[in-house]
MILUMGU-576569 format. One record per residue: x, y, z of N, C-alpha, C in turn; residue in one letter. Coordinates in steps of 0.02 Angstrom, whole numbers, plus 50000, padded with zeros to 5 digits. Each point is the difference from the previous one (the first is absolute). Example, Ala and Ser with C-alpha at 12.3 -4.5 7.8 and 13.67 -1.06 7.14 Angstrom:
BEGIN
506604971650390499555005950000500455006050000a 499825005349964500425005950003499615005550037s 
//
This chain:
BEGIN
500434994250000499575005850000500455006050000m 499895004949954500425006149991499725005550041t 500485003550039499755005550042499745005549957p 499555004350030499695005449962500525005149980p 499965002649938500475005149973500604997149968g 500164993650004500614997049971499844996149937d 499455001349974499834996149941500425001949941e 500225006449998500395002449942500744998950007t 500284998050057500724999150012500254993949963s 500565001449961500304994649960500674997750028t 500335004150045500674998250027499944994650052a 500504996250001500034994650048500375002250062e 499854997250056500335002050062500754998649997p 500274995149967500724998549996500385005449964g 499735002549948500345005349961500075006350040e 499505001950037500035006150041500544999250053e 500054994150029500504998950052500715000749970i 500064997349939500675000349968500195007349986a 499525003949976500145007149985500195003750064e 499634998550054500145003350063500694998250025a 500214993649989500674997950021500545003749961a 499895000749933500485003649959500075007250023e 499445003250014500025007050023500365000450066e 499924995250043500335000150064500754999249992a 500214995549953500724999249987500305006549974k 499635003249954500265006349971500075005250054t 499505000550044500045004850054500574998450047a 500114993450012500554998050045500675001949969a 500074999149933500635001849966500125007550005a 499485003949988500075007250005500205002050071k 499694996750049500155001650069500734998350015a 500234994349974500704998150010500485005049968q 499825002249939500425005049966500025006550039a 499415002150026499985006150040500424999250062a 499994993950030500404998850059500745000549985a 500204997249942500705000449980500225007349990d 499585003949966500155007149990500065003650067k 499584998150045500035003350066500664998450034s 500234993749994500634998250030500595003949969e 499985000549931500535003949966499995007250022d 499405002950005499955006950021500265000850071a 499864994950042500235000450069500774999850002a 500294995649958500744999649998500305006749976e 499715002949946500255006449975499925005550052q 499444999650036499905005050052500534999350054a 500194993650016500524999050050500675002749977g 500154998749935500645002649973500005007650001e 499455003049979499955007450001500095002750070s 499724996450048500075002250069500734999850022a 500354994549979500714999650017500415005749968e 499855001249935500355005649966499855006750033e 499375000750021499825006250035500395000750065a 500094994350035500395000250062500735002049986d 500294997049945500695001749982500075007449983d 499515002649960500025007149982499945004450061s 499604997750046499925004050061500655000150039a 500354994250003500654999950034500505004749966d 500024999749931500465004449963499825007350012e 499365001550001499795006950012500215002350069a 499964995450048500225001950067500755001450001k 500394995649964500735001049997500175006749968t 499665001549942500115006349965499815006050044a 499484999050040499795005450044500545001350053a 500294994450025500545000950049500605003549969h 500174998049937500565003449966499855007349988k 499385001549979499815007049989500065004050064a 499794996850056500075003550064500735001450015d 500444994949987500715001150012500275005549956d 499805000049934500235005249954499765006850023s 499395000250023499735006450024500415002550059a 500174995350044500405002050058500695002749977d 500314996449950500645002349974499945006849967e 499455000949961499905006549967499915005650051a 499644998450054499925005150052500685001750031e 500414994850011500665001350027500435004149953e 499974998349933500385003849950499765007249997s 499345000950004499735006849999500245003950061a 500024996650056500255003450060500735002049992d 500404995149970500705001649989500085005849952d 499605000049945500045005449951499815006750031a 499484999850042499815006250033500565002550045k 500314995250035500555002050044500585002949959a 500144996849941500545002649958499835006849974a 499375001049979499795006649975500085005350053v 499774998250060500075004850055500735001650015h 500424994749996500715001150013500315004449946k 499824998549934500275004149946499765007250006a 499365000850019499755006850008500375003650056a 500144996150053500375003250055500715001849978a 500324995549960500675001549976499995006149955d 499505000549954499955005849956499905006450040e 499594999450052499905005950041500655002050034d 500384995050023500645001650032500485003149950n 500044997049938500465002849949499785006949980i 499345001049992499755006649982500165005150055a 499934997650062500165004650054500755001650000d 500424994849986500715001350001500225004549943e 499734998949939500215003849941499585006349989l 499545001350044499575005949995499635000249934l 499774994049977499614999749938499275000450018i 499645003849960499295000950013499644993449986e 499544998250044499634993849992499545000449940e 500034994549957499605000049940499324996850014r 499535001549956499344996950005500064992749979h 499654995450032500074992949982499834998649927p 499545003749970499804998749932500525002349949d 500455004450020500495002849953500584995249991v 500234996850052500564995449995500645003749982g 500374997449949500615003149976499895005049946m 499385001749986499855004949948499824996749934g 499735003949954499784997649934500585000949951v 500204994749962500545000849951499835005149947p 500505003749979499905005049947500014996849931g 499845003949951499984997649931500724998649977a 500114994549958500684998549976500275005549955p 500675000549999500315005149958499894998449927l 499845005049962499904999149928500674999349964r 500024995749950500614999249962500175006349960r 499505003849985500115006149962500185006050044s 500064998850065500165005550044500735002149990s 500165006350009500705002249991500494996450046p 499784998350060500454996650046500194993149973f 499504996149979500144993449974500435000349938m 499845004649954500395000649939500735001950015f 500095004950044500675002150017500404994650035g 499664996250044500354994750036500254994549953f 499554997549958500204994749955500485002549945f 499935006349979500475002849952500705000350031a 500045002550062500655000350033500294993050011a 499574995250018500234993150009500274997149934l 499665001349945500234997749935500675003149980g 500085006550016500645003449984500564996950041v 499884998650064500514996950042500194993149975l 499514996049980500154993349974500405000549935v 499805004649955500375000849938500725002350013a 500075004650047500685002450017500434994450029w 499704995850042500374994450027500204995049946g 499554998649953500174995449946500555002949956l 499975006649987500525003249959500684999550034w 500025001250066500634999450036500254992850000n 499544995250006500204993049998500294998249932a 499695002449947500264998749933500685003249991l 500095006150028500655003349995500544996150036g 499844997350058500504996250037500164993349966q 499504997249966500104993649965500185001049926a 500245005949982500135001649930500544995349971r 500524998850037500544995749974499754992949988s 499594997550046499744993249992499534999749941v 499585005149991499545000149943500375000349934l 500565003749999500405000349939500294993149983i 500244996550051500254993249988499454995449974l 499395000750027499444995949976499845001649927l 499985006549983499845001949932500534997449951l 500635000850018500544997649956499964992449992v 499864996450054499964992749995499414997949957s 499425003250008499434998349959500135001749927m 500335005649988500165002049931500464994949967f 500514997850036500464995049972499644993349990i 499584998150047499644993749993499545000049940a 499635005549991499555000549941500415000149936v 500595003250002500425000149940500304993249984g 500154995950051500294993449988499464994749986l 499375001650012499474995149990499954997549928n 500085004449949500004997349931500544994849988p 500595000850031500524994949992499804993550034l 499685000650059499764993950034499484996449956v 499545003849971499494996949957500314997149937e 500555002949977500354997149942500274993250016w 500304999150059500234993450021499414995350011f 499445002650025499424995650011499724997549933m 500025004249949499774997749934500464994749970r 500604999550026500474994849977499934993550040r 499494999750044499864993850036500224999950072g 500295005350026500225000150070499435002450045m 499994997450062499505002350049500195006950025k 499515003550029500125006950020500535000450055r 499994995450048500505000350053500714999349973g 500104995249955500664999149969500195005949957l 499525002849964500135005949958500215006050042s 499655001050056500185005550045500704999050028v 500164993850018500674998650025500555001449949g 499884998149937500505001349948500085007549988v 499455003649996500045007349988500335003550059v 499834997950060500315003150059500754998650002f 500204994049982500714998449999500375004349948l 499695000849942500315004349949500065007250025l 499505002450036500035006850026500565000750051m 500094995150044500535000350050500684999949965i 500074995749950500644999849963500145006749966l 499475003249973500105006449967500235005350051a 499675000250058500195004950051500714998850024v 500184993750012500684998450021500515001849947a 499844998649937500465001849946500105007449994g 499465003950008500075007349998500445002450057v 499914997250059500415002150056500744998549989g 500154993949977500704998149989500315004049942f 499595002349954500275003749943500115007450016a 499575002950042500035007250011500465001850058i 499984996250054500385001950061500745000949986v 500344995349966500715001249987500145006249958p 499575001349950500105005849958499925006550039v 499485000250042499895006050040500585001250048v 500254994750031500565000750046500625002449964s 500154997249941500595002149961499945007349979d 499395002049979499925006849976500065005150057q 499764998250058500065004650057500745000850019i 500364994550002500725000350016500385003949946n 499814998949937500335003649945499855007450004s 499385001750017499815007150006500405003450055l 500054996750058500385003050055500745000549983i 500274995149963500715000049982500165005349948k 499575001049951500155004649944499775007150013n 499605001150053499755006750012500565005150011a 500534998550036500545005050007500325002049934p 500084995249954500285001749934499535004649962d 499364998950006499525004549966500045007050030w 500095000450065500065006650032500655003549978l 500534996149988500625003149975499915002949931d 499604996649959499865002749933499585006450006l 499555000250048499605006150008500435005950023l 500544998750035500425005450024500365003749944q 500064996949942500355003149944499575005449967k 499345000150014499575005149972500135006750036s 500085005449962500165006550029499425002650044k 499394999449975499435002550039499934996250065s 500034993349995499944996050061500605001250046l 500605001449970500575001350042499925006450041k 499715005149968499875006250037499504998950057e 499484996149986499514998550053500324995850055l 500464995649981500324995850050500475004150044d 500345004949969500445004450040499605004050051n 499375001449983499595004050045499664995650053r 499734994149980499594996050047500334993450020y 500544997949964500354993750015499534993950000h 499544999849953499514994649999500304993549974y 500515000449955500294993949973500384996250055i 500365003650040500364996850055499514996650049q 499455003550015499504997050045499684993849968k 499885000449934499704994249967500474994049999a 500665001449989500494994650001500034996750068q 500025004050051500034997150067499374995950016e 499435002549976499374996550014499974993349962y 500225000149937499964993949960500504994850023i 500605002350019500534995350021499904997350070q 499505002450034499864997650067499774992749997d 500304995350036499804992949998499294998850024p 499745004550041499324999150027499465003049956a 500185001549936499515003249956499404995349987l 500154993749986499464995349984499544999050060a 500314999850060499594999150060499555006050012q 500285006149991499595005950010499465000649947r 500144997749940499515000549946499384995950016a 500084994550036499434995750017499815000450073f 500255005350035499825000850070500384995550047g 500604998149980500414995950044499864992649989g 500394995950036499944992749993499304997750021i 499755002850053499334998250023499475001849949l 500085005849968499525002049948500024995549940g 500614998149979500074995549943499684993250017v 500134997550059499704993650020499245000450002g 499745005650025499285000850003499695000149931k 500325003649953499745000449932500014993149967v 500564996550008500064993349969499504995250031v 499935000150066499524995550032499285001549979a 499845006549995499335001849977499874997849929g 500495000849957499924997849930499914992549995a 500404996350038499944992749999499334997750028l 499775003250054499354998250029499435001449951f 500025005849968499485001649952500004995349941n 500604998249977500044995449944499734993150019t 500194997750058499744993450024499255000250009f 499745005450027499275000650010499645000049934t 500265003649951499685000349934500004993149967i 500564996450007500034993349970499484995350032l 499955000150066499524995650034499285001949982i 499845006550001499325002149983499844998549927l 500495000849956499894998449930499844992649991t 500384995750035499864992949996499314998450026l 499795003150054499334998750028499465002349952y 500055006249975499495002649954499984996049935f 500594997949976500024996249938499684993150008l 500114996950057499714993350011499255000350014a 499775005250033499295000450020499605004949957s 500265001949942499645004949959499304997749979l 499904993849977499324997849983499525000250059p 500224997650059499565000150059499865007150023s 500495004549994499905007050019499485003249954v 500044998549935499515002749953499304997450016k 499944993550014499344997350016499725003150063r 500425000950050499765003150062499785007149989a 500375003749958499815006949986499355000449960a 499924995549952499395000149959499394997750040y 500104995850052499434997750040499695005550042s 500365005550010499735005750037499525004249959l 499984998849934499575003849956499314996749998v 499455003849995499344996949993499974995049942p 499604994850008499974994749951499815002649930r 499545004949997499775002449935500565003549961t 500505002750035500545003649966500664996350002r 500004994150028500634996450011500344998149935r 499604997849950500294997949937500365005749965t 499665005849996500295005749965500625002750038r 499955000150066500575002450039500604995349992v 499874993549998500554995249991500325000849931s 499595001349949500285001149933500445006249999i 499745005550029500395006250002500644999250042l 499944996550057500584999050042500544995849965g 499804994749966500494996049963500325004049944d 499625004349968500285004249947500505005050028e 499845002850058500475004750031500654996550018v 499954994150031500604996350017500404998049938l 499644998349947500344998249937500395006049973t 499705005950004500345005949974500605001950043r 499934999250066500575001450043500574995249986v 499834993549994500514995149983500305001249932g 499585002149952500265001749934500475006050001g 499835004950042500445005850006500684998050029y 499994995950053500644997950030500414995949950v 499674995549964500364995949951500285004449944s 499585004749976500245004549947500575004450022g 499955002750062500535004250026500644996050010q 499934993750019500594995750007500344998949932f 499604999149948500294999249933500365006349978m 499705005850014500325006449981500665000750038v 499994998750065500605000650041500534995049978a 499794993949985500484994949977500335002049935l 499615002949955500285002449937500515005650013c 499845004650045500475005350016500644997350032a 499944995150045500594997150032500444996249951g 499704996149955500394996249952500385004649952v 499665005049975500335004749954500545004050036l 499895001850063500525003650037500614995550012m 499884993650013500554995350009500424999649936f 499664999549944500374999649936500395006549988i 499705005750014500345006449990500625000650045f 499944998250062500575000450046500564995249981l 499824994249973500514995549976500385003049941e 499655003849959500315003049940500475005650019i 499795004450048500425005950015500554998550050i 500044994050027500554998150042499874999650074g 499385001050023499844999450072499754993050015l 500424995049983499784993150007499954997850073r 500435002650043499994997850070499375002550036e 499695005349974499405002650031499374998749958y 500064996349946499454999449952499394996650032a 500114994450035499434996350029499655004150053v 500395002950046499705003850055499625006149974a 500315003749953499665006049974499384998249959l 500034994449965499414997949962499424998350047a 500174996850058499474998550049499735006450031i 500445004950014499775006450028499535003549951v 500195000149936499575003149949499334996449996v 500024993450004499374996149994499535001650058m 500275000450061499575001450057499775007350000f 500435004549980499785007149996499475000949948c 499994995849949499515000849946499294998350023d 499934996750058499334998750026499685006350026f 500395005150017499725006250026499745004149942i 499365001850000499725003849943500325006949993p 500055002249939500205006849981500755001350013m 500234999450062500685002150017500474994250010v 499754993849997500434994350014500554999249948g 499845000749937500514999549948500535005350007g 499805006250016500485005450009500474998650059l 499734997350054500434998350057500524994849980i 499794994949963500464994849978500555002849955g 499825004649955500505003149955500505004150040v 499775003750050500455004250040500494995650039v 499764994550027500444995450037500544997249955v 499794997749941500484997249952500505005349977v 499765006149988500455005349978500505001850054a 499805000250064500475001450054500554994750003l 499804993749993500504994749999500455000749939i 499715002049943500405000949940500515005650007g 499805005550033500475005650009500594998150044f 499904995150045500574997850041500524996449957t 499794997249944500474996649956500295004649947s 499655005349983500255004649949499465004949980g 500225005849975499525005249980499574997749942l 500314997349948499614998049941499564993950015w 500224996050046499574994350019499365002550033t 500065004850045499405002850031499555003549951g 500315003849952499595003449949499634994949957v 500354994649982499674994849959499414996850037a 500094998950065499454997350040499405004850002c 500145006450006499455004949999499645000149933l 500385000049947499685000249933499584993849988i 500294994250018499624993749990499365000050043y 500065002250062499425000050044499445004549975g 500185005949975499495004749974499664997149938i 500414997249954499714997349939499554994050015i 500244995650044499604994050016499355001950035y 500025005050043499395002050034499465002349951q 500205003549949499515002049949499724994049963q 500444995349983499764994049965499544996050045i 500184999450064499584996250046499325003350010e 500005006650008499375003550014499525000149941n 500264999949939499575000949942499944993749956y 500434995050012499974994049958499904993650042v 500464998850047500004993750036499414999550049v 499955004950045499484999750052499295000149972a 499835004349951499324999949974499814993349969p 500474996849964499834993649968499894994550052r 500405000150054499934994750051499405001350045i 499905006450018499485001650050499315001049970m 499955000249933499355001249970499504994650017r 500234993850002499554994550015499904999150076r 500455002650039499954999050073499495004750032a 500095006549989499555004950030499785004949946v 499375001550000499725004849953499905006650038d 500515004249999499985006150040500325005749960i 499705005949997500295005749963500655002350031p 500415003349959500655002450025499935005350054g 499525004649991499915005350050499814997050068a 499584994949999499814996850063500604996550032v 500444997349960500604996850026500445005050037t 500105005849969500425005150032499685002450065v 499355001549998499665002550060500014994850056i 499874993749982499994994750050500694999150032a 500525000349959500684999250026500185005750047a 499815006249982500155005750043499634999550066l 499364998249998499614999450062500264994350043l 500154994349969500254994450039500675001450031g 500455003549963500645001850030499935005050056g 499525004749994499905004950053499714996750063a 499594994849993499684996950057500454994950034l 500294995549961500384994450029500704999349973l 500265005249967500684999749975500084995249942g 500554996250001500144995449945499484994549997v 499774997650058499494994850001499355002649969v 499825006250016499405002949969500065000749925g 500595001949977500105000549927499954993249966a 500244994850034499954993349971499284997649996l 499615001550051499314997650003499515004649964l 500225005949979499545005049974499694997849934a 500414997749953499754998649933499524994050000i 500154994250030499494994750001499385002050039p 500085004050053499405002350036499575004549956s 500335004449962499625004349954499654995949947a 500344994749975499694995749950499384996550029a 500054997650062499434996750032499425004950010a 500165006150021499475005050011499665001849934i 500395000849947499715001549935499554994349975l 500214993850012499584994349981499335000150037l 500015001350064499385000350039499565005749977i 500315005849985499615005749977499664998449933i 500374996949954499724998449935499454994850004r 500094994950042499524994550003499405001450045e 500075004550048499465001350047499695006949989v 500405005250007499735006749998499775001849930w 500434998949950499835001949931499404996049975v 499984993650016499434995949976499345002250033r 500035001950064499395002550031499795006749969k 500505004249985499845006449968499704999049931a 500264995149962499724998649933499304997250004d 499864996050053499344996850006499485004850027a 500205005550031499515004650030499735004849948s 
//
């Protein structure tokens, strides 16, 4: 019998129980999951609580440190206040002692003034005077080092002049060091040969001059005019006594000490020039590279070309002048052999050759020396030496020198004369020797730099 109201129910009681069991299992699983989550949350909460405790401990430690720092700061502030009070008391005492008026605390040491203007008369005058003093000091230093600078100039001049010979040996397959050694050895042999050739001749001529001077004075006494003057002033007798004095040579050179000083100075200067010449000749390429490296990169190529050309012209001038002097010496040697001065031929030829290096007046000096030696041998011998010297000088000045020097230096004759005069006035014989190649170098720079800029403008 079916209860009332259940006539329409189709579900069976077993199925409903099964569904209820499934729902209960699901609810139990969810409850278990919730319980697990609760446990995890509880564990995290415990860890957070521990971290909070640690942070609290650290905060307490930092608070204790801050308290200690505050105490130290208070102590430092107290010390600073005490120091300030002490300094103020010291200032008050110093002010009282020096009778200085007490300043306002805000003023301190005062407000700095405006800096001095560079255009102010004081600044201009100060730096102008300082520049004048520095220039004056440098000028005095150069004046005191004049002899050393002259030795340097002569050594560089000789080194540049010998460099073409070194390069000639290098073109024959020799290394530069060996070439420099060969050239330097040849130069030493030449200097030694000149010394051995000239010293005996000079000594003989001085002795001959002292020995024959009384005879010449006897010849002068035969002149009526000179005899009348001698009767009045007795100058011939005084001259004879002076010349025949054995100490004449010593007095002429300032005594034995003076002669030794002159000889020692000459030997020292010669040795210094030889050593410096060897140094400059060996290091000439490195010196040129070092000098060119100081020029800006954009202009280095042109400056190196101009510098090499200047050195080439200086070397060409020295080589050309050597050929001119060698020609003069060889021809003088032949002439002296012909007229009978064979014992003095080599020495006088070397004297003429070296004198020929001096511009303008060198040849004349050599002719005068040869003529004086010729007059000691005879009147006509001296006259012949004078005539030969005058004729040869004209040939050398108008034929030999222009042909040899035309390729070496391109310089007008008027500039040559002016340069030689200026160089001789400034540095004597050394200035005259350096004047012509220096003028040639200056003319080259003017033509290649100044004139080209003027043409381009």
